C-alpha positions in Angstrom: 98.8 97.9 24.5 102.2 99.3 25.5 101.5 98.1 29.1 100.6 94.5 28.1 103.9 94.3 25.7 105.8 95.7 28.3 104.6 93.3 30.9 105.3 90.4 28.4 108.4 91.7 27.8 109.5 92.2 31.4 108.3 88.4 32.3 110.7 87.1 29.5 113.7 89.3 30.8 113.0 88.3 34.2 113.1 84.6 33.4 116.4 85.1 31.6 117.9 87.3 34.3 116.3 86.5 37.4 115.8 90.2 38.0 112.4 92.0 37.9 111.9 95.8 36.9 109.1 98.3 36.6 107.5 98.6 33.6 106.6 102.2 32.7 104.1 103.0 30.1 101.7 105.8 29.5 99.0 106.6 27.1 101.0 110.0 25.7 103.8 107.3 24.7 101.5 105.2 22.4 99.8 108.3 21.0 103.3 109.6 20.1 104.0 106.5 18.5 100.8 106.4 16.6 101.9 109.5 15.1 105.6 108.1 14.0 104.9 108.6 10.5 103.7 112.2 10.6 106.8 113.1 12.8 108.9 111.6 9.9 107.0 113.6 7.3 107.4 116.7 9.2 111.1 116.1 9.4 111.4 115.7 5.7 109.3 119.1 5.1 106.2 116.8 3.7 103.9 117.7 6.6 102.3 121.4 7.3 100.7 122.3 10.3 97.6 123.9 8.5 94.9 121.4 8.7 93.4 119.9 5.7 96.3 120.6 3.5 98.5 117.3 4.0 98.7 113.8 2.4 96.9 112.1 5.0 94.4 114.5 6.7 92.0 115.1 3.6 94.4 117.7 1.9 95.3 115.3 -1.0 92.2 114.4 -3.1 93.4 110.9 -3.6 92.9 110.1 0.3 89.9 111.1 1.1 86.1 110.3 1.1 83.4 111.2 -1.4 79.7 111.3 -1.7 77.8 108.9 -4.3 74.9 109.7 -6.4 72.6 107.9 -3.8 73.9 109.8 -0.9 76.2 107.2 0.2 80.1 107.7 0.7 83.1 106.0 -0.2 86.6 106.2 0.7 89.8 106.5 -1.5 93.4 105.9 -0.5 95.3 105.7 -3.8 98.5 107.2 -2.5 101.2 104.9 -4.4 101.7 105.9 -8.0 100.2 102.4 -9.5 97.3 102.8 -7.5 96.7 106.4 -8.3 97.0 105.4 -12.0 94.3 102.8 -11.6 92.2 105.3 -9.7 92.3 107.6 -12.5 91.6 105.1 -15.1 88.7 103.4 -13.3 87.1 106.8 -12.3 87.5 107.7 -16.1 89.6 110.8 -15.4 91.9 112.5 -18.0 95.2 112.9 -16.4 96.9 114.6 -19.6 96.4 118.2 -18.2 96.8 117.3 -14.6 100.3 118.1 -12.7 102.0 115.2 -11.0 100.2 113.4 -8.5 102.4 114.9 -5.5 102.2 118.6 -7.2 99.8 120.5 -4.5 98.9 123.1 -7.2 96.9 120.3 -9.3 95.1 118.9 -6.1 92.1 121.4 -6.5 91.3 120.4 -9.9 91.9 116.8 -9.4 89.5 117.0 -6.4 86.8 118.8 -8.7 87.1 115.9 -11.1 87.0 113.1 -8.7 84.0 114.7 -6.7 82.0 114.8 -10.2 83.0 111.4 -11.1 82.2 109.5 -7.9 79.1 111.4 -7.6 77.8 110.3 -10.9 77.4 106.7 -9.3 75.8 105.0 -6.5 77.8 103.4 -3.7 76.9 100.2 -5.0 77.9 100.9 -8.4 81.5 101.8 -7.2 81.6 98.8 -5.1 81.0 96.7 -8.2 83.6 98.8 -10.2 86.5 99.0 -7.6 85.9 96.5 -4.8 88.9 94.3 -5.1 91.0 96.5 -7.3 94.3 98.2 -6.3 92.7 101.6 -6.2 92.6 101.1 -2.5 88.9 101.7 -2.1 86.2 100.8 0.6 82.5 101.9 0.9 81.9 104.0 4.1 79.6 101.8 6.1 77.4 102.5 9.2 77.7 100.1 12.0 74.3 98.3 11.1 76.0 97.4 7.6 79.5 96.8 8.7 78.4 94.1 11.0 76.9 92.5 8.1 79.9 92.6 5.6 81.1 89.3 4.3 84.4 89.5 5.8 83.1 90.5 9.2 80.5 87.9 9.3 83.1 85.3 8.2 85.6 86.0 11.1 82.9 86.4 13.7 84.0 89.8 14.4 80.8 91.2 15.8 78.7 89.0 18.1 75.4 89.6 19.8 75.4 89.2 23.6 72.3 90.0 25.9 70.6 91.5 22.7 73.7 93.8 22.2 76.2 93.9 19.2 79.7 93.9 20.2 83.2 93.0 19.3 84.0 89.2 19.8 86.9 88.8 22.1 90.4 89.1 20.4 93.1 88.0 20.0 92.0 84.5 19.2 94.0 81.6 20.1 93.9 78.2 18.7 94.1 76.0 21.9 92.4 78.2 24.4 89.8 80.3 22.1 88.3 83.3 24.2 84.6 83.7 24.8 82.3 86.0 26.6 82.2 85.0 30.1 78.9 87.0 30.7 77.5 90.4 31.0 79.4 93.3 32.6 79.1 93.3 36.4 77.0 96.4 37.7 78.6 98.3 40.7 78.6 96.3 43.8 77.1 93.5 42.0 79.6 91.0 43.2 81.5 92.7 46.2 80.8 89.7 48.8 82.2 87.2 46.3 85.3 89.2 45.3 86.0 90.0 49.0 85.7 86.4 50.1 87.7 85.1 47.1 90.5 87.5 48.3 90.4 85.8 51.8 88.2 88.2 53.8 86.1 86.5 56.4 82.3 87.0 56.7 82.8 89.5 59.7 85.4 91.4 57.6 83.2 91.7 54.7 80.4 92.9 56.7 82.4 95.7 58.3 83.9 96.9 54.9 80.2 97.0 53.6 78.9 98.8 56.6 82.0 101.5 56.5 81.2 102.2 52.9 84.6 101.2 51.9 83.0 99.0 49.4 79.3 98.8 48.0 77.0 96.1 47.3 74.1 96.4 44.7 70.6 95.7 46.0 
């Protein structure tokens, strides 16, 4: 994505300045940016390198997944105080003897109570109780169920092509909507056609195939 963004930026800048430039993009740059918030937390002393002890790595009980009565799972992400307050209210957890939400000493007790409360109902019951609220809640769905979710179906996010479920082309455009052009080509399936499209004549194509520089399927 950084490369695609860089190319677009480079084209726009070249149109304005008349000069081209090299676009240098690497996957490690993207990985570093994905951790931007964590680097910030670390700089403020809010991130510890021990796994499972932090706000976003299952250390905090209000940002984790929990098993339900029927063996399903639900996810909770009630970080902001108002969302956390609603989580406690809708799960019936008393907060009088709980320390402040961000007091790590109280996290084991809160986790114990959340685990018990959520285990008392099925996943479907929690969907009925929490879906659409400010708890920041979602059921954990296997892929077979996720593709049938109303939002996914309404947007046509998962489509079937050649009897295989797969993501629909994205992003979407109002004037030139994307569509699946066909199945993925097998190695060497279109070698001759591609070489011809690039301007190689028949003799050159034959020589490339015979030398093994390119392959042909069949």
